[in-house]
C-alpha positions in Angstrom: 0.1 0.0 -0.1 1.6 3.4 -1.0 2.1 6.1 1.1 0.6 9.1 -0.8 2.6 12.2 -0.3 3.8 15.5 -2.1 7.1 15.8 0.0 8.8 14.6 -3.1 7.8 17.5 -5.2 8.3 20.1 -2.5 11.8 18.9 -1.8 12.8 19.3 -5.2 11.5 22.6 -5.7 13.5 23.5 -2.5 16.7 21.9 -4.0 16.6 23.2 -7.5 16.5 26.8 -5.8 19.1 26.2 -3.7 21.9 24.4 -6.0 23.3 26.3 -8.9 23.9 24.9 -12.2 27.5 23.1 -12.5 30.3 25.1 -14.6 31.7 23.4 -17.5 34.8 24.2 -19.7 33.6 26.4 -22.6 34.1 23.8 -25.3 31.9 21.3 -23.2 29.2 23.8 -23.0 29.3 24.4 -26.8 29.3 20.8 -27.4 26.3 20.2 -24.7 24.3 23.2 -26.6 24.7 21.6 -29.9 23.4 18.5 -28.7 20.3 20.1 -26.9 19.2 21.3 -30.0 19.1 17.8 -31.6 17.3 16.3 -28.6 13.7 16.5 -27.4 13.0 18.4 -24.2 12.4 16.5 -20.9 8.7 15.7 -20.0 7.2 15.2 -16.6 3.9 13.2 -16.1 0.5 15.0 -15.8 0.3 15.0 -12.1 2.9 14.5 -9.2 6.3 14.6 -11.2 8.8 17.1 -11.9 11.6 18.0 -14.5 14.9 18.8 -12.5 17.2 21.3 -14.1 20.5 19.8 -15.6 23.6 19.6 -13.3 21.6 21.0 -10.3 20.7 18.1 -8.2 23.3 15.0 -7.6 21.6 12.0 -7.0 22.2 10.8 -3.3 24.8 8.1 -3.4 24.7 5.2 -1.3 26.6 1.9 -0.8 24.3 -1.4 -0.3 24.3 -5.0 -1.6 22.4 -6.1 -4.3 20.7 -9.6 -5.0 24.2 -11.1 -5.7 25.7 -9.4 -2.6 27.9 -7.4 -4.6 28.1 -3.7 -4.1 25.4 -1.4 -5.4 25.7 2.5 -5.6 24.8 5.4 -7.8 28.6 6.1 -8.7 29.1 2.6 -10.0 26.5 3.3 -12.9 28.1 6.4 -13.8 28.1 6.7 -18.0 24.7 4.9 -18.0 21.1 6.5 -17.6 19.5 5.1 -14.4 15.8 4.4 -13.2 15.9 4.4 -9.6 13.0 3.2 -7.7 11.9 1.9 -4.2 9.7 -1.4 -4.3 9.5 -4.9 -2.2 8.9 -8.5 -4.0 5.8 -9.3 -1.8 3.9 -6.0 -2.6 0.6 -6.7 -3.8 -0.5 -3.2 -5.4 1.6 -0.3 -6.6 4.7 -2.3 -6.9 3.7 -4.8 -9.7 2.1 -1.8 -11.7 5.3 0.1 -11.6 7.2 -3.2 -12.4 4.9 -3.7 -15.5 5.6 -0.1 -16.5 9.2 -0.6 -16.4 9.1 -3.5 -18.4 7.2 -1.5 -21.0 10.0 1.2 -21.0 12.6 -1.4 -21.8 10.6 -2.6 -24.7 10.2 0.9 -26.0 14.0 1.5 -26.0 14.9 -1.7 -27.3 18.1 -4.1 -26.6 20.8 -1.4 -27.7 19.9 0.8 -24.7 22.4 1.2 -21.9 19.5 1.7 -19.3 19.9 -0.1 -16.0 17.2 -0.6 -13.1 18.4 0.1 -9.6 15.8 -1.0 -6.9 16.5 -0.1 -3.4 14.1 -2.5 -1.1 11.6 -0.9 1.2 11.3 -4.1 3.1 14.9 -5.6 3.5 13.4 -7.9 6.2 11.2 -9.6 3.7 12.9 -9.4 0.2 15.6 -12.1 -0.4 17.7 -13.0 -3.5 15.3 -15.6 -4.7 12.1 -13.2 -4.2 13.3 -10.5 -6.2 14.7 -12.6 -9.0 11.2 -14.2 -9.2 9.8 -10.4 -9.2 11.9 -9.5 -11.9 11.2 -12.5 -13.9 7.5 -12.3 -13.5 7.5 -8.9 -14.9 9.7 -9.6 -17.5 12.8 -7.5 -16.7 15.5 -8.0 -19.5 17.7 -5.0 -18.9 20.7 -5.0 -16.3 19.1 -4.5 -12.7 20.2 -4.6 -9.3 18.0 -4.7 -6.1 19.4 -3.8 -2.7 18.2 -6.0 0.0 20.7 -7.0 2.4 20.9 -5.2 5.5 18.6 -3.9 8.4 16.0 -1.0 8.5 18.4 1.2 10.1 21.0 0.7 7.2 18.2 1.5 4.5 16.6 4.6 6.4 19.1 7.1 5.4 18.6 6.1 1.7 14.8 6.4 2.2 15.2 9.9 3.5 17.5 11.1 1.3 15.2 10.3 -1.7 11.7 11.3 0.4 10.6 8.0 0.7 8.5 6.5 3.7 8.4 2.8 4.4 6.3 1.6 7.2 5.3 -2.0 8.0 1.6 -2.3 8.2 0.3 -5.8 8.0 -3.0 -6.7 6.6 -4.9 -10.2 6.6 -4.3 -11.0 3.0 -0.4 -9.7 3.4 1.0 -10.1 6.6 4.2 -8.9 5.2 2.8 -5.5 3.7 4.6 -2.3 3.9 2.8 0.8 3.1 5.5 3.0 1.2 6.0 6.0 -0.9 5.9 5.6 -4.7 9.0 7.2 -6.4 11.0 6.8 -9.6 14.2 8.8 -10.4 15.5 9.3 -13.9 19.4 9.7 -13.4 21.4 11.0 -16.1 25.0 9.4 -17.1 26.7 12.2 -14.8 24.9 11.0 -11.8 22.2 13.8 -11.7 18.8 13.6 -10.9 16.7 14.8 -14.2 13.0 13.8 -13.6 11.1 12.4 -10.8 8.0 10.4 -11.0 5.6 9.9 -8.0 2.5 7.3 -8.1 2.7 7.9 -11.9 4.7 5.8 -14.1 3.9 6.5 -17.8 6.1 4.2 -20.0 5.9 6.3 -23.0 7.0 9.6 -21.1 10.0 7.7 -19.4 11.3 5.9 -22.6 11.3 9.3 -24.3 13.1 11.0 -21.6 15.7 8.4 -21.5 16.3 8.8 -25.1 17.2 12.3 -24.7 19.5 11.5 -22.1 21.3 8.7 -23.5 24.6 9.8 -25.1 24.6 10.3 -29.0 26.8 7.5 -30.6 30.2 8.4 -30.8 30.1 11.1 -28.6 30.3 11.0 -24.7 29.3 13.5 -21.8 32.7 15.5 -21.1 32.0 15.4 -17.4 31.4 11.7 -17.2 35.0 10.8 -17.9 
């Protein structure tokens, strides 16, 4: 059951006002402007989502362990476009809906996309390597994905807080492991900056267009991602 909150949007508006645009060399700026003219503008969903100015909001990093007990972080994915979200494998409502939308995104982009899904568990005491692999398989994820699940709630809370996510155990009759949690999906560019955020509204067509707008043009790399 999702926690419905507008804290995500208000938080990003404050950040966007407080953080300046990152300065780069004049040549890099010129190249970026040329590419910007060739790319569609980023979009947001009709409700509860927001486009974040380029270079204004670094995605908060973390160090967790994924389903293979390997290190998982934002920094490790530098150079790739990342979709970061917060789910748990036994969820009966919002999580399956979002997972299906993510599958549509990967289908829209095709196999050549260097997209990666990062999932941070909102129920680390419930998720296991086996249950998250079953979840990914059942929702037909074929892109690279990593699901942080090893650790205690105390280890995960700083990450949830950094991204404005609430996660509260709330057992129900049909789901004794139920966790009420916020719905949040962040699109992070190849340089590690948040660019679009979606809350409780995950339109696959909009997300796929935004990813295309952020993926490096063939034969050219973002100068600040080197």
